[in-house]
C-alpha positions as CSV (number, residue, x, y, z in Angstrom):
1,P,-5.4,228.8,101.0
2,V,-8.0,226.2,99.9
3,A,-6.5,226.0,96.4
4,A,-3.1,225.5,97.9
5,Q,-4.4,222.7,100.1
6,D,-6.2,221.1,97.1
7,Y,-3.0,221.3,95.0
8,Q,-0.9,219.7,97.8
9,K,-3.6,217.0,98.3
10,G,-3.3,216.2,94.6
11,Y,0.5,216.3,94.7
12,D,0.6,213.9,97.7
13,A,-1.9,211.6,96.0
14,Y,0.2,211.6,92.8
15,Q,3.3,210.8,94.7
16,A,1.5,207.9,96.3
17,G,0.3,206.6,92.9
18,D,-3.3,207.6,93.5
19,Y,-3.7,209.2,90.1
20,A,-7.5,209.4,90.3
21,T,-7.3,211.6,93.4
22,A,-4.6,213.7,91.8
23,L,-6.7,214.2,88.7
24,Q,-9.7,215.1,90.9
25,E,-7.8,217.7,92.8
26,W,-5.8,219.2,90.0
27,R,-8.4,219.4,87.2
28,P,-10.5,222.2,88.8
29,L,-7.4,224.1,89.6
30,A,-6.2,223.7,86.0
31,E,-9.5,224.8,84.7
32,Q,-9.3,227.9,86.9
33,G,-5.9,228.8,85.3
34,N,-3.4,227.4,87.7
35,A,-0.3,226.9,85.5
36,T,1.2,224.2,87.8
37,A,-1.9,222.2,87.8
38,Q,-2.2,222.6,84.0
39,F,1.4,221.4,83.6
40,N,0.7,218.4,85.9
41,L,-2.4,217.4,84.0
42,G,-0.4,217.6,80.8
43,F,2.2,215.3,82.3
44,M,-0.5,212.8,83.4
45,Y,-1.9,212.7,79.9
46,Y,1.5,212.5,78.2
47,N,2.5,209.5,80.4
48,G,-0.9,207.9,80.7
49,K,-1.0,208.2,84.5
50,G,-4.5,207.7,85.7
51,V,-5.9,208.7,82.3
52,P,-5.5,207.2,78.8
53,Q,-2.3,208.3,77.2
54,D,-3.3,211.2,75.0
55,Y,-0.6,213.5,73.4
56,A,-3.2,215.9,72.1
57,E,-4.7,216.4,75.6
58,A,-1.1,216.8,77.0
59,F,-0.6,219.5,74.4
60,K,-3.8,221.3,75.4
61,W,-2.8,221.5,79.1
62,W,0.9,222.3,78.4
63,R,-0.1,225.0,76.0
64,L,-2.2,226.7,78.7
65,A,0.7,226.5,81.1
66,A,3.2,227.7,78.5
67,E,1.0,230.7,77.7
68,Q,1.6,231.7,81.4
69,G,5.4,231.5,80.9
70,D,6.0,228.0,82.3
71,A,9.4,227.2,80.8
72,I,9.1,223.5,81.2
73,A,5.7,223.4,79.5
74,Q,7.2,225.5,76.7
75,S,10.0,223.0,76.4
76,N,7.6,220.1,76.3
77,L,5.6,221.8,73.5
78,G,8.9,222.0,71.6
79,S,9.3,218.3,72.0
80,L,5.8,217.5,70.9
81,Y,6.3,219.6,67.8
82,E,9.8,218.1,67.1
83,Y,8.4,214.5,67.3
84,G,4.9,215.1,66.0
85,Q,3.2,213.9,69.2
86,G,-0.4,215.1,69.4
87,V,0.4,217.8,66.7
88,L,1.8,217.8,63.2
89,Q,5.6,217.6,63.2
90,D,6.9,221.1,62.7
91,N,10.5,222.1,63.2
92,V,9.7,225.8,63.1
93,M,7.2,225.5,65.9
94,A,9.6,223.2,67.9
95,H,12.4,225.8,67.5
96,M,10.0,228.6,68.6
97,W,8.9,226.8,71.8
98,Y,12.4,225.7,72.6
99,N,13.6,229.2,72.1
100,L,10.9,230.6,74.5
101,A,11.7,228.0,77.1
102,A,15.4,228.9,76.9
103,A,14.6,232.6,77.2
104,N,12.6,231.7,80.4
105,G,15.5,229.9,82.0
106,N,15.3,226.3,80.7
107,E,19.0,225.7,79.6
108,K,18.5,222.3,78.1
109,S,15.9,223.8,75.7
110,G,18.6,226.1,74.3
111,E,20.6,223.0,73.4
112,W,17.6,221.3,71.8
113,R,16.8,224.5,69.9
114,D,20.3,224.5,68.5
115,E,20.1,220.8,67.5
116,I,16.8,221.3,65.6
117,A,18.3,224.4,63.9
118,N,20.8,222.1,62.3
119,K,17.9,220.5,60.4
120,M,16.4,223.8,59.3
121,T,17.1,226.3,56.6
122,P,18.2,229.8,57.5
123,A,14.8,231.2,56.4
124,A,13.0,228.7,58.7
125,I,15.2,229.6,61.6
126,E,14.5,233.3,61.0
127,K,10.7,232.6,60.8
128,A,10.9,230.7,64.2
129,Q,12.8,233.5,65.8
130,A,10.3,236.1,64.5
131,M,7.4,233.9,65.8
132,A,9.1,233.7,69.3
133,R,9.5,237.5,69.4
134,E,5.8,237.9,68.4
135,C,4.8,235.4,71.1
136,I,6.7,237.2,73.8
137,N,5.6,240.6,72.7
138,S,2.0,239.6,72.7
139,G,2.1,238.2,76.2
140,Y,1.9,234.6,74.8
141,T,-1.4,235.3,73.0
142,K,0.1,235.1,69.5
143,C,2.3,232.0,69.5
144,G,2.4,230.6,66.0
145,D,-0.9,228.8,65.6
């Protein structure tokens, strides 16, 4: 109950533009493994809301949420890899994360996966698909890097 209240307090603060309070409420939850708080911290760092914009820090928090099956965080990782934001640009990794997000219900990610596949060799697509399978089969502990 306390964690839920802290999350809601952070959410309400974020909606009101009080990013410092949102960060204060969400960071402890994120550090304790709350995937939603991890996702939100990633969003704050990606957009520079209440913190300096930092794609690498966004990647860190989204990766933690993605490893818990958060489809939007997985999709966002695909985008970071596609555009080389906070990580080296890597179409194979982008394809893998978009594929995982699509498998977890994020329909737009399936479209983005297919678009990036047009820029890849058949061997690279096969590698990305094998990496996605390994990631799922490992419970998100072996996800490419």
